[in-house]
ROKE-222081 format. One record per atom (N, C-alpha, C): residue in one letter; x, y, z. Coordinates in steps of 0.001 Angstrom, whole numbers, padded with zeros to 6 digits, always signed. Example, Ala and Ser with C-alpha at 12.3 -4.5 7.8 and 13.67 -1.06 7.14 Angstrom:
2
a+013190-005690+007800 a+012300-004500+007800 a+013200-003300+007800 s+012850-002250+007080 s+013670-001060+007140 s+012900+000030+007870 
This chain:
405
m+050649+096773+037690 m+052202+096234+037800 m+053117+096468+036813 n+053852+096947+036590 n+054958+097140+035364 n+055622+095859+035167 r+055436+094667+034868 r+056819+093620+034714 r+057907+093796+034351 k+058178+094939+033398 k+059568+095222+033137 k+060450+095584+034428 q+059399+096685+035370 q+060144+097389+036624 q+060131+096289+037778 v+059266+095410+037445 v+059854+093910+038244 v+060723+092845+038396 g+060779+092912+036773 g+061767+092312+036331 g+063236+092602+036598 a+063284+094136+036471 a+064541+094732+036611 a+064755+094978+038291 w+063924+094960+039399 w+063648+094903+040673 w+064642+093543+040962 a+063916+092645+040416 a+064158+091287+040876 a+065677+090807+040262 l+066133+091484+039482 l+067190+091145+038950 l+068535+092163+039732 f+067856+092988+040467 f+069256+093857+041549 f+069597+092768+042742 d+068379+092013+042983 d+068132+090860+043806 d+069725+089907+043378 l+069338+089282+042326 l+070548+088275+041906 l+071584+088984+041518 a+071816+090571+041498 a+073437+091113+041121 a+073876+091565+042753 n+073111+091570+043451 n+073907+091955+045010 n+073878+090707+045559 s+073415+089356+045135 s+073264+088261+046156 s+074638+087728+045985 v+075432+087925+044958 v+076862+086911+045076 v+077794+087767+046160 y+077272+089063+046474 y+078294+089573+047509 y+078025+088894+048774 p+076856+088842+049416 p+076482+088143+050659 p+077469+086273+050500 a+076916+085989+049580 a+077191+084391+049731 a+078745+084034+049499 v+079394+085020+048436 v+080890+084684+048324 v+081680+085483+049327 i+081497+086636+049633 i+082219+087719+050555 i+081974+087307+052130 v+080693+087426+052087 v+080213+087427+053667 v+080069+085962+054007 s+079642+085034+053637 s+079292+083984+053965 s+080382+082770+053556 v+080995+082569+052897 v+081769+081367+052122 v+083529+082092+052020 v+083621+082526+051396 v+085021+082439+050630 v+085896+083713+051680 f+085614+084897+051648 f+086283+085891+052018 f+086178+085690+053543 q+084901+085244+054254 q+084891+085165+055660 q+085924+084225+056272 v+086111+082606+055526 v+086987+081609+055787 v+088416+082331+055616 y+088524+082991+054140 y+090003+083306+054336 y+090605+084370+055192 y+089408+085285+055754 y+090195+086290+056215 y+090385+085756+057972 i+089206+084939+058356 i+089820+084323+059741 i+090654+083331+059824 d+091099+082611+058765 d+091930+081684+058833 d+093688+081693+058245 t+093224+082371+057191 t+094529+082814+056165 t+095336+084784+056911 v+094162+085525+056614 v+094865+086830+057212 v+095166+086904+058582 v+093857+086200+059128 v+093984+086501+060658 v+094933+085427+061533 g+094229+084194+061107 g+094784+083035+061881 g+093673+082826+062907 n+093192+081628+062917 n+092271+081534+064172 n+092786+080471+065311 v+093731+080818+065920 v+094105+080216+066839 v+093247+080822+068253 g+092656+079691+068666 g+091836+080423+070091 g+090628+081029+069373 s+090335+080842+068462 s+088798+081430+067957 s+089308+082822+067621 i+090426+083218+067645 i+090794+085094+067543 i+090294+085754+066216 g+090183+084569+065061 g+089777+084820+063771 g+088347+085242+063649 d+087736+084209+064484 d+086226+084547+064508 d+085738+085755+065436 l+086613+086278+066472 l+086362+087371+067043 l+086738+088701+066437 w+087654+088496+065453 w+087910+089332+064548 w+086730+089694+063381 w+086631+088414+063071 w+085274+088728+062188 w+084059+089120+062645 g+083769+088727+063954 g+082989+089558+064337 g+082598+090791+064406 r+083718+091516+064950 r+083758+092963+065147 r+083670+093641+063875 a+084042+092808+062712 a+084426+093842+061364 a+082788+093518+061079 v+081900+092324+061349 v+080311+092612+060817 v+079703+093562+061758 s+080040+093480+063058 s+079257+094366+063699 s+079491+095760+063894 l+080718+096265+063273 l+080945+097557+063101 l+080037+097911+061965 s+080266+097077+060752 s+079761+097725+059501 s+077891+097451+059848 a+077607+097069+060379 a+076381+096879+060751 a+075804+098077+061554 l+076931+098531+062368 l+076478+099562+063423 l+076125+101151+062576 i+077397+101096+061615 i+077331+102247+060842 i+076160+102587+059785 v+075576+101371+059538 v+074365+101142+058536 v+073275+101543+059417 a+072940+100897+060422 a+072000+101153+061536 a+071757+102313+062017 i+072714+103007+062080 i+073141+104588+062680 i+072562+105870+061518 s+073075+105282+060108 s+073141+106262+059381 s+071611+105895+058298 s+071115+104741+058155 s+070140+104460+057515 s+068783+105464+057258 p+068259+105167+058670 p+067143+106075+058661 p+067220+107798+058253 l+068105+108256+058451 l+068552+109766+057880 l+068915+109801+056580 l+069401+108809+056132 l+069711+108864+054553 l+068144+108392+053819 g+067695+107508+054157 g+066264+107159+053830 g+065443+108643+053781 a+065172+109428+054510 a+064726+110110+054793 a+064913+111189+053717 i+066607+111657+053690 i+066624+112575+052866 i+066537+112050+051446 a+066602+110810+050985 a+066484+110389+049411 a+064577+110953+049334 d+064267+110405+050637 d+062495+110554+050096 d+061974+112352+049905 r+063068+112949+050521 r+062601+114365+050429 r+063484+115294+049628 a+064590+114759+049113 a+065238+115233+047653 a+065004+114313+046571 g+064372+113359+046645 g+063814+112994+045545 g+064840+111915+044546 m+065974+111253+045548 m+066958+110989+045109 m+067326+109407+045223 r+066567+108723+045624 r+066541+107367+045914 r+066913+106512+045125 k+067173+106455+043764 k+068101+105754+042643 k+069499+106012+042753 r+069545+107349+042758 r+071061+108081+042992 r+071895+107584+044194 f+071015+107712+045734 f+071623+106844+046602 f+072219+105357+046372 m+070775+104742+046030 m+071466+103566+045766 m+072593+103353+044839 a+072820+103932+043883 a+073746+103822+042701 a+075217+104075+043631 f+075093+104860+044345 f+076413+105723+045149 f+076841+104388+046008 f+075748+104081+046800 f+076531+102666+047597 f+076854+101447+046924 v+076149+101321+045637 v+076472+100118+044821 v+077952+100381+044429 a+078055+101576+044054 a+079790+101764+043591 a+080667+101746+044846 m+080026+102110+046316 m+081059+101823+047305 m+081133+100501+047633 c+080129+099877+047640 c+080277+098057+047747 c+081637+097414+046679 v+081323+097973+045385 v+082107+097159+044183 v+083399+097626+044579 t+083505+099007+044852 t+084958+099659+045419 t+085760+098488+046179 g+084791+098684+047504 g+085600+097659+048632 g+086112+096647+048278 v+084988+095604+047492 v+085300+094322+046767 v+086662+094052+045880 a+086718+095250+045028 a+087869+095417+044284 a+089262+095601+045083 l+089141+096103+046284 l+090367+096371+047464 l+090838+095309+047669 l+089689+094214+048036 l+089980+093253+048753 l+091282+092088+047879 t+091381+092340+046864 t+092711+091899+046062 t+094036+092497+046680 t+094011+093672+047616 t+095153+094089+048136 t+095316+093443+049720 v+094367+092421+049991 v+094317+091849+051754 v+095141+090491+051484 g+096265+090533+051976 g+096911+089306+052016 g+096889+088808+053499 p+097810+087574+053752 p+097860+087118+055062 p+098628+088469+055763 g+098067+088353+056808 g+098706+089216+057949 g+098016+090576+057993 a+097391+091099+057050 a+096690+092238+056947 a+095679+092557+057507 v+095760+092248+058588 v+094567+092095+059689 v+093515+093362+059708 t+094343+094511+059947 t+093609+095781+060145 t+093417+096371+058691 w+094031+096253+058011 w+093657+096426+056142 w+092257+095656+055998 g+092286+094412+056222 g+091556+093700+055458 g+090092+093956+056360 f+090097+094363+057537 f+088840+094814+058509 f+088227+096176+058181 a+089134+097056+057564 a+088845+098304+057299 a+088112+098400+055890 v+088908+097379+054559 v+088503+097149+053493 v+086803+096345+053638 f+086819+095376+054308 f+085688+094673+054466 f+084487+095779+055043 v+084754+096298+055993 v+083754+097230+056476 v+082953+098142+055311 f+084343+098869+054735 f+083826+099557+053857 f+082797+098933+052656 a+083394+098064+052179 a+082322+097231+051379 a+081251+097020+052072 n+081087+096125+053095 n+079915+095943+053701 n+078903+096951+054183 v+079261+098243+054205 v+078601+099153+054761 v+077915+099754+053280 g+078628+099855+052265 g+077934+099944+050554 g+076855+099096+050332 f+077114+097789+050552 f+076348+096695+050315 f+075183+097109+051079 e+074976+096969+052416 e+073956+097229+053269 e+073291+098351+052966 a+073542+099254+052799 a+072832+100441+052958 a+072107+101003+051507 c+072921+100208+050415 c+072336+099950+048908 c+071186+099423+049086 l+070701+098521+050173 l+069451+097878+050352 l+068229+098605+051013 v+068699+099302+051597 v+067631+100297+051992 v+066886+100937+050974 f+067608+101427+049956 f+066602+101926+048977 f+066222+101168+047724 y+067102+100101+047836 y+066215+099045+046995 y+065022+098178+047333 n+064959+098307+048734 n+063526+097591+049011 n+062721+098796+049525 a+063247+099832+049219 a+061877+101038+049102 a+061203+100888+048045 y+061354+100581+046946 y+060855+100427+045472 y+059825+099456+045867 l+059870+098023+046523 l+058796+097255+046787 l+057215+097838+046612 p+057073+098360+047724 p+055400+099003+047714 p+055290+100015+046490 e+056054+100375+046103 e+055734+101292+044683 e+055640+100533+043261 i+056376+099197+043136 i+056494+098782+041930 i+055211+097313+041897 a+054718+097054+043174 a+053767+096071+043135 a+052729+096231+044370 p+051270+095853+043755 p+050304+096185+044457 p+050045+095486+045613 p+049376+095903+046835 p+049766+095421+048239 p+049372+093655+047841 d+048630+093333+047026 d+047920+091677+047324 d+049158+090716+046570 q+050249+091750+045731 q+050943+090987+045347 q+052618+091008+045605 q+052805+092007+046886 q+053969+092309+047344 q+054710+090765+048108 g+053725+090051+048669 g+054682+088808+048846 g+055171+088173+048033 w+054464+087955+046779 w+054935+086979+045227 w+056027+088015+044785 v+055999+089304+044529 v+057441+090229+044100 v+058309+089544+045548 s+058191+089939+046346 s+059146+089933+047503 s+059839+088478+047340 g+058918+087692+047264 g+059670+086084+047488 g+060493+086189+045768 l+059953+086643+044547 l+060364+086234+043540 l+061890+086912+043488 g+062133+088136+044053 g+063232+088961+044349 g+064351+087612+045105 f+063892+087582+046223 f+064748+086456+047059 f+065139+085274+046102 g+064131+084460+045482 g+064544+083379+044656 g+065499+083652+043643 v+065102+084757+042855 v+066365+085215+042057 v+067457+085300+042232 g+067743+085862+043553 g+068731+086444+043961 g+069933+085092+044849 y+068989+083696+044975 y+069442+082651+045835 y+069914+081760+044436 a+069463+082250+043510 a+069855+081469+041955 a+071243+082152+041729 g+071211+083649+042189 g+072523+084363+042072 g+073560+083851+042775 s+072933+083576+044145 s+074251+083485+045017 s+074800+081906+044543 a+073989+081065+043710 a+074677+079850+043754 a+075328+079979+042344 l+075024+080537+041363 l+075828+080923+040331 l+077230+081762+040780 g+077086+082543+041742 g+078437+083159+041863 g+079264+082072+042780 l+078752+081349+043426 l+079736+080219+043873 l+080133+079249+043228 l+079290+078901+042186 l+079801+077910+041107 l+081133+078920+040414 l+080730+079834+040145 l+082026+080648+039333 l+083396+080691+039999 a+083076+080775+041545 a+084093+081186+042467 a+085069+079869+042360 v+084273+078602+042693 v+085052+077567+042400 v+086494+077314+042134 p+086520+077292+040842 p+087783+077202+039922 p+088457+078474+040337 l+088107+079772+040523 l+088982+080817+040662 l+090003+080624+042266 i+089088+079717+043037 i+089743+079457+044705 i+091120+078860+044276 e+090872+078095+043475 e+092172+077059+043063 e+093285+077591+042506 t+092684+078711+041581 t+094055+079268+041154 t+094275+080717+041533 n+093572+081413+041646 n+094199+082912+042148 n+093136+083114+042903 i+092971+083631+044494 i+091852+083771+044893 i+091406+085367+044741 d+092342+086063+044177 d+092239+087767+043856 d+091325+087722+042866 l+091103+086774+042192 l+090339+086586+040981 l+088559+086449+041300 v+088634+086140+042617 v+086966+085957+043266 v+087072+087068+043272 w+087340+088222+044201 w+086828+089058+044410 w+086418+090039+043089 v+087555+090147+041956 v+087188+090574+040634 v+086136+090275+040157 m+085819+088757+040282 m+084468+088187+039641 m+083082+088911+040363 v+083316+089003+041678 v+082004+089559+042299 v+081676+091047+042176 a+082869+091677+041948 a+082653+092977+041516 a+081860+093286+040311 m+082415+092725+039117 m+081756+092567+037727 m+080660+092172+037896 f+080134+091011+038523 f+078939+090093+038609 f+077853+091254+038927 f+078127+091861+040193 f+077378+093213+040575 f+077065+094253+039891 i+077898+094557+039524 i+078023+095485+037731 i+077017+095485+036914 v+077170+094045+036284 v+076519+093985+034937 v+074994+093607+035497 f+075141+092753+036545 f+073266+092441+036519 f+072711+093571+037602 s+073738+094781+037543 s+072429+095702+038519 s+072256+096827+037270 i+072733+096549+036422 i+072547+097624+035151 i+070825+097795+034881 p+070026+096817+034621 p+068490+096781+034048 p+067854+097628+035619 s+068208+097502+036739 s+067287+098278+037816 s+067659+099801+037545 f+068812+100312+037167 f+069313+101622+036841 f+068597+102095+035963 l+068231+101055+035018 l+067580+101736+033604 l+066068+101742+033932 f+065729+100807+034495 f+063858+100667+033931 f+063204+100743+035689 l+063637+100889+036998 l+063541+101270+038132 l+062919+102540+038015 p+061488+103013+038318 p+061049+104224+038320 p+062204+105924+038675 r+062043+106607+037680 r+063216+107390+037986 r+062891+108331+039216 d+064014+109053+039558 d+063915+109705+040691 d+062791+110764+040544 q+062056+111362+041253 q+060952+112566+041187 q+061711+114050+041667 p+061551+115053+041022 p+061843+116421+041160 p+061241+116944+042602 s+062355+117214+043215 s+061839+117921+044510 s+062255+119304+044713 d+061288+120190+045712 d+061882+121519+045820 d+063206+121623+047030 m+063589+120670+047359 m+064917+120692+048121 m+066402+119913+047466 s+067239+121071+047171 s+068270+120438+046854 s+069047+119134+047901 v+069811+118646+047854 v+070666+117549+048867 v+071066+118187+049908 g+071640+119391+050033 g+071773+119771+050981 g+070945+120558+051928 q+069658+121061+051261 q+068611+121510+052117 q+068142+120350+052486 a+067757+118937+051741 a+067414+117869+052429 a+068113+117264+053593 v+069472+117637+053772 v+070470+116824+054568 v+069984+117698+055884 k+069860+119133+055626 k+070018+119834+056797 k+068528+119621+057371 w+067239+119234+056470 w+065857+118899+057200 w+065951+117533+057817 g+066895+116676+057550 g+066573+115558+057864 g+067362+115495+058902 v+068259+116061+059542 v+068934+116524+060731 v+067998+117002+061747 t+067232+117964+061194 t+067002+118796+062116 t+064990+118171+062591 s+064660+117083+061360 s+063347+116822+061536 s+063746+115086+062326 f+064474+114850+062203 f+064927+113316+062824 f+064134+112732+064039 k+063814+113577+064784 k+062908+113494+065966 k+061943+113305+065572 g+061138+114266+064539 g+059884+114254+064159 g+059437+112856+063209 i+060193+112540+062624 i+060463+111156+061726 i+060248+109958+062459 l+061218+109982+063743 l+060834+108840+064717 l+059963+108972+065195 g+059267+109936+065515 g+058067+110219+065845 g+056598+109482+065525 e+056922+109419+064276 e+055952+109023+063195 e+056031+107482+063068 v+057267+107158+063208 v+057663+105935+063529 v+056665+105251+064643 l+056751+105502+065765 l+056604+105427+067208 l+054912+105284+067221 q+054467+106451+066190 q+052810+106113+066563 q+052233+105516+065782 e+052576+104624+064769 e+052532+103780+064197 e+052486+102156+064744 k+051551+101735+065779 k+051501+100708+066606 k+052134+099773+066346 d+051560+099112+064982 d+052162+098045+064651 d+053471+097869+063954 l+053735+099192+063033 l+054853+099026+062544 l+056074+099280+063883 r+055710+099901+065053 r+056905+100039+065891 r+056848+098328+066546 r+055998+097726+066545 r+055809+096444+067370 r+056373+095531+066280 f+055922+095241+064857 f+056637+094892+063869 f+058521+094740+063724 l+058671+096165+064247 l+059887+096218+064081 l+061166+095729+065347 l+060090+095710+066418 l+061276+095207+067749 l+060904+093872+067751 a+059841+093079+067110 a+060003+091472+066786 a+061236+091384+065832 f+061362+092166+064960 f+062188+092118+063896 f+063649+092311+064231 f+063805+092972+065278 f+065002+093440+065845 f+065847+092213+066027 f+064895+091534+067017 f+065390+090274+067589 f+065565+089061+066560 y+064301+088651+065789 y+064796+087340+065267 y+065546+087506+064002 i+065529+088488+063179 i+066492+088660+062328 i+068128+089176+062538 d+068300+088973+063856 d+069777+089155+064766 d+070089+087770+064673 g+069147+086998+064923 g+069401+085329+064883 g+069876+084813+063699 v+068897+085539+062606 v+069148+084829+061155 v+070304+085525+060582 l+070922+086511+060580 l+071755+087096+060023 l+073191+086637+060549 t+073219+086015+061970 t+074385+085764+062498 t+074538+084282+062403 a+073606+083634+062317 a+073630+082164+061270 a+074250+082142+060214 i+074062+083388+059065 i+074118+083353+057891 i+075788+083928+057823 y+076370+084892+058664 y+077356+085185+059016 y+078819+084293+059704 m+078147+083532+060543 m+079187+082407+060807 m+078736+080932+060597 s+077988+080892+059780 s+077874+079062+059360 s+079259+078777+058229 s+079945+079451+057689 s+081002+078824+057182 s+081652+078634+057932 t+082002+079510+059071 t+083179+078817+060017 t+082779+077911+060843 v+081621+077289+061180 v+081113+076202+061702 v+081195+075377+060924 a+080854+075350+059881 a+081150+073921+059036 a+082494+073829+058892 s+083394+074437+058576 s+084677+074060+058431 s+085104+073822+059822 t+085476+074845+060798 t+085940+074444+062024 t+085532+073053+063008 t+084198+073032+063149 t+083346+072198+063715 t+083112+071071+063141 f+082827+070997+062102 f+082364+069576+061353 f+083188+069398+059941 g+084285+070123+060077 g+085305+069336+059092 g+085416+069571+057746 y+084707+070702+057132 y+084217+070870+055568 y+085469+071288+055214 t+086133+070916+053928 t+086972+071249+052962 t+086463+072545+052403 d+087328+073350+051783 d+087075+074433+050747 d+085814+073749+050081 n+086161+073346+049296 n+085586+072682+047946 n+084026+072502+048481 e+084039+071649+049469 e+082672+070986+050281 e+081888+072075+050915 r+082645+073194+051173 r+082010+074233+051893 r+081386+074768+050905 v+081859+075166+049923 v+081098+076037+048556 v+080186+075468+048087 y+080468+074022+047920 y+079205+073189+047346 y+078152+073123+048293 l+078214+072930+049904 l+077064+072931+050725 l+076524+074313+050298 f+077168+075428+050255 f+076340+076817+050148 f+075971+076871+048919 i+076113+076048+047512 i+075359+076206+046757 i+074031+075483+046908 a+073851+074428+047649 a+072926+073442+047816 a+072118+074366+048577 l+072882+075475+049773 l+071936+075969+050491 l+071100+077006+049861 q+071786+077608+048634 q+071023+078641+048027 q+069693+078347+047226 i+070360+076621+046710 i+068859+076217+046019 i+067568+075959+046933 a+068187+075685+048195 a+066762+075461+049325 a+066339+076686+049498 a+066876+077646+049830 a+066541+078995+050011 a+065737+079569+048822 l+066108+079343+047721 l+065439+079802+046495 l+064005+078813+046765 i+064225+077352+046831 i+062878+076801+046842 i+061752+077387+047705 g+062642+077509+049006 g+061667+078188+050297 g+061044+079499+049960 a+061852+080405+048980 a+061522+081306+048882 a+060049+081739+047979 f+060412+080607+046973 f+059409+080572+045780 f+058053+080144+046661 a+058338+078750+047061 a+057048+077746+047726 a+056237+078815+048797 l+056639+079601+049807 l+056191+079998+050556 l+055953+081751+050195 a+055880+082127+048572 a+055843+083321+048301 a+054409+084015+048196 k+053594+082914+047538 k+052301+083066+047696 k+051348+083044+048791 p+051852+082066+049370 p+050899+081892+050941 p+051280+083125+051815 t+052597+083594+051565 t+052173+085139+052358 t+051271+086088+051697 d+051069+086076+050288 d+050158+087045+050152 d+048365+086183+050682 h+048498+085321+050577 h+047114+084163+051173 h+046639+084481+052548 l+047783+083861+053073 l+047406+083791+054623 l+048041+084974+055390 g+049128+085961+054764 g+049692+087053+055327 g+051061+086633+056076 p+051657+087771+056019 p+053225+087475+056222 p+053430+086959+057590 k+052466+087351+058794 k+052752+086878+060079 k+052723+085544+060182 k+052031+084885+059741 k+051562+083253+060041 k+052993+082853+058987 v+053374+083150+057944 v+054478+082409+057637 v+055865+082791+058446 l+056148+083800+058976 l+057030+084157+059432 l+056835+083288+061281 s+055602+083125+061436 s+055872+082298+062529 s+055933+081247+062592 g+055559+080238+061464 g+056054+078876+061129 g+057854+078596+060877 v+057964+079640+060282 v+059347+079726+059814 v+060351+079875+061488 l+060107+080532+061752 l+060683+081039+063466 l+060648+080058+064422 v+059516+079297+064329 v+059574+077731+065408 v+060486+076981+064451 m+060552+076808+063273 m+061589+075853+062752 m+063183+076201+063034 w+063112+077265+062380 w+064768+078165+062951 w+065227+077633+064197 t+064306+077842+064909 t+064665+077565+066590 t+064848+076208+066817 l+064439+075290+066165 l+064447+073877+066348 l+065865+073441+065714 v+066136+074015+064729 v+067464+073754+064175 v+068582+074734+065010 a+068431+075152+065297 a+069566+076231+066308 a+069796+075115+067501 v+068700+074681+068063 v+068946+073933+069196 v+068944+072699+068723 s+068858+071618+067641 s+069429+070558+067311 s+071151+070544+066782 l+071629+071736+066327 l+072629+071968+066181 l+073724+071296+067061 y+073276+071589+068398 y+073982+071310+069421 y+074492+069560+069902 f+073119+068955+069394 f+073396+067596+069575 f+073346+066540+068703 i+073533+067013+067438 i+073885+066254+066135 i+075094+065576+066552 p+075470+064757+065621 p+077139+063995+066136 p+077951+064776+064929 d+079180+064553+064906 d+080089+065244+064616 d+080246+064554+062919 s+079141+065182+062208 s+079171+064429+060971 s+078578+065724+060129 k+079407+065356+058567 k+078659+066354+057942 k+077643+066268+056949 l+077096+065205+057063 l+075698+064644+056708 l+074821+065190+057155 w+074739+065221+058530 w+073861+065720+059612 w+074222+067166+059488 f+075052+068038+059461 f+075240+069656+059391 f+074572+069659+057984 g+074662+069106+057063 g+074194+069441+055603 g+072689+069406+055778 g+072189+068324+056350 g+070571+068004+056401 g+070255+069212+057203 l+070750+069860+058204 l+069919+071035+058777 l+070470+072224+058141 a+071433+072184+057644 a+071709+073397+056654 a+070419+073536+055758 m+070431+072582+055080 m+069001+072626+054052 m+067830+072847+054605 v+067524+072364+055797 v+066022+072975+056457 v+066210+074360+056862 a+067150+074889+057169 a+067443+076055+057545 a+067452+077161+056580 g+068053+076580+055173 g+067767+077474+054090 g+066328+077357+053605 f+065684+076486+053592 f+064334+076684+052963 f+063608+077702+053853 g+063961+077893+055271 g+063370+079109+056029 g+063954+080403+055810 l+065217+080276+055183 l+065849+081826+054754 l+065498+082380+054096 g+065177+081998+052677 g+064378+082508+051599 g+063001+083049+052319 s+062329+082326+052807 s+060957+082702+052957 s+060870+083689+054348 v+061926+083716+055460 v+061860+084440+056307 v+062019+086264+055712 q+063112+085954+055098 q+063598+087428+054666 q+062614+088045+053278 a+061788+087098+052630 a+060890+087906+051663 a+059308+088076+052620 a+059053+087051+053269 a+058011+087384+054205 a+058252+088888+055050 s+059317+088856+055903 s+059680+090033+056328 s+059379+091278+055482 r+060267+091417+054465 r+059943+092332+053661 r+058452+092952+053091 a+057960+092091+052857 a+056546+091904+052612 a+055944+092662+053683 f+055835+092190+054840 f+055332+092933+055973 f+055632+094068+056423 m+057010+094449+056262 m+057240+095914+056751 m+056455+096421+055223 a+056414+096507+053951 a+055978+097260+052719 a+054606+097327+053128 a+053729+096301+053943 a+052293+096594+054578 a+052105+097568+055272 l+052949+097898+055945 l+052849+098691+057301 l+053166+100233+056976 i+053639+100450+055523 i+054380+101693+055502 i+053480+102744+055317 p+053287+103862+055852 p+052523+104762+055175 p+053323+105118+053814 q+052190+105782+052803 q+052491+106106+051326 q+053638+107137+051125 g+054182+107316+050531 g+055250+108210+050339 g+056521+108516+051409 k+056509+107652+052286 k+057680+107480+053149 k+058749+106087+053020 e+058625+105425+051868 e+059169+104197+051942 e+060748+104108+052169 a+061426+104991+051722 a+062764+105051+052040 a+063100+105360+053273 a+062650+105796+054037 a+062637+106623+055535 a+062000+105456+056397 m+060983+104537+055924 m+060670+103521+056970 m+061837+102838+056456 f+061871+102255+055218 f+063253+101145+055148 f+064408+101351+056112 g+064519+102661+056427 g+065802+103178+056770 g+065724+102566+058151 f+064717+102416+058970 f+064502+102010+060091 f+064637+100294+060351 y+063770+099978+059202 y+063752+098369+058920 y+065518+098212+058838 a+066207+098785+058120 a+067837+098803+058381 a+068441+098869+059542 l+067611+099803+060421 l+068360+100198+061763 l+067938+098890+062622 c+066530+098617+062703 c+066371+097257+063411 c+067061+095955+063176 g+067171+096018+061802 g+068070+094909+061391 g+069707+095121+061764 k+070148+095809+061573 k+071543+095840+061219 k+072258+096250+062861 s+071362+097082+063759 s+071733+097166+064825 s+071578+096131+065927 s+070310+095024+065396 s+070909+093906+066280 s+071620+093056+065284 s+072206+093201+064340 s+073790+092335+064229 s+074951+093024+064861 v+074858+094114+065502 v+075961+094342+066422 v+076261+093475+067408 i+074853+092810+068102 i+074956+092182+069085 i+075381+090662+068508 g+074461+090037+067643 g+074438+088341+067497 g+076385+088090+067427 p+076568+088458+066311 p+078024+088098+066225 p+079538+088294+067166 l+078914+089362+067782 l+079799+089395+069127 l+079395+088416+070154 v+078105+088015+070540 v+077918+086864+071329 v+078460+085641+070514 f+078261+085524+069400 f+078703+084448+068866 f+079988+084048+069041 g+081193+085319+068896 g+082572+085304+069174 g+083257+084911+070448 y+082327+085788+071341 y+082795+085927+073026 y+082478+084401+073400 v+081152+083819+072892 v+081018+082630+073670 v+081944+081646+073343 a+082006+081751+071899 a+083207+080634+071405 a+084684+080617+071978 v+084661+081989+072430 v+085875+082260+072778 v+085969+081401+074362 a+084967+081663+075001 a+084472+081259+076488 a+084673+080115+076418 s+084120+079458+075586 s+083802+078417+075826 s+084993+077236+075390 g+085957+077812+074939 g+087086+076888+074439 g+087009+076578+073178 g+086251+077324+072764 g+085794+077181+070625 g+084566+076333+070505 n+083787+076181+071431 n+082714+075337+071398 n+081628+076336+070432 q+081707+076426+069107 q+080831+076931+068218 q+079288+076142+068372 r+079035+075061+068638 r+077862+074353+068734 r+077255+075110+069786 l+077577+075598+071008 l+077465+076076+072025 l+077127+077631+071593 a+077769+078512+070839 a+077757+079561+070319 a+076091+079543+069641 v+076025+078595+068715 v+074850+078366+067549 v+073469+078537+068413 m+073631+077349+069768 m+072751+077297+070325 m+072148+078469+071302 a+073156+079223+071277 a+072708+080638+072208 a+072260+081448+071478 i+071851+081138+069919 i+071539+082312+069029 i+069727+081828+069158 s+069305+080505+069411 s+067861+080227+069586 s+066967+081115+070346 v+067535+081688+071048 v+066959+082691+072230 v+066343+083554+071343 l+067268+084189+070266 l+066675+085477+069438 l+065452+085210+068697 f+065557+083604+068363 f+064352+083552+067227 f+062723+083324+068440 l+063077+082984+069272 l+062093+082811+070247 l+061361+084163+070863 v+062443+084930+071311 v+061887+086134+071664 v+061141+087055+070285 g+061663+087116+069146 g+061411+087412+068078 g+059901+086848+067707 l+059560+085440+068034 l+058603+085043+067963 l+057504+085348+068628 v+057505+085759+070147 v+056705+085960+070833 v+056192+087456+070455 l+057389+088026+070240 l+056875+089699+069896 l+055898+089960+068875 l+056140+089427+067973 l+055509+089097+066669 l+054096+088809+066834 q+053688+087970+067590 q+052392+087850+067838 q+051664+089105+068228 r+052062+090233+068419 r+051445+091634+069182 r+051042+092299+068091 v+051683+091661+066747 v+051316+092802+065580 v+050422+092251+064762 n+049346+093551+064543 n+048120+092963+063722 n+048761+092602+062347 d+048510+091748+061420 d+048869+091479+060157 d+047986+092547+059132 p+047847+093242+058551 p+046927+093896+057794 p+046414+092934+056582 r+047417+092241+056098 r+047215+091144+054967 r+046411+089771+055400 a+046547+089623+056494 a+046021+088247+057408 a+044528+088218+056350 k+044269+086904+056616 k+043297+086523+055649 k+041970+086110+057052 t+041133+086411+056846 t+040284+086185+058427 t+039086+085074+057961 
């Protein structure tokens, strides 16, 4: 294991983590819902759910094909660089989004979010290449742990900017992403020469896609894992996407309180990612995932019954945060364990397909349940618990190659 490559890979998690923390979860989400759209009758929630769902749908449809093309053309790193540039450009364009710019803000966010989600396909594909099988859980946990540290740092940097000029928040996010992603482009394995040009690889990918899908379906445990992942990650991502508006709308968190809450949440997720990294290697990712999904189900149901108290919500958020880091790290390690060698980007494309196509459903369900119930976000969150339970049941059908007997 090349420690320089592992360090550079983990730093990319730090680089990209500022985007979901500041843009998707905390600052831009509430800015778009409350200031750009206006959330009368939860209409802002609905617009935000549509934006998240559309960007997820685009990534879901394109990722398997893009991953296969990158594998065949030997252009994994160049594809990753392209989508990083796309995300950073979109974030910079958020400076042009003001009150009432509903459609433009929608379009710019979708553009940035597609770039962010797509670059992760190629980033994740490096895991089985840079880490041996018996350490992939630890390395995956390291990446998420460092990433949550980056999320907390990004939120701390955002606090004074929110109070002075919110456009500076978007500039900070773009610069943070650029600076800390540089080591990954310098030290991660180089793209390997291929006998195909990009154009030839695109043609091959389009004509061979059915065969690539068939390869996934032939791998019994891989297809079973992806089906389980489809359901439980939908619940996880929906909770991330909608948590900020629940904190502010239902539990009355102010802007500053919400930022500090999510800094604490990142710390809890960091602790969870590190604490369960070695158990993921020693016990196998399936056992770790099963335990965390039970915990997330209890959290989602409990939210419906707790008092209207910031303290109660903050306590539940810390429990969920502990599970957040481990569920993402263990899922990535489980997927890496099931992938045939030489097809990493293509298979992680299907990983993104399942993750993001499920994300089309969850935010829309949250938005429509909230609107139909007269703005009852507690009920909308409780509905998400079904996704954790379905994913948990389906996960039991997957044989874990890393499980200790």
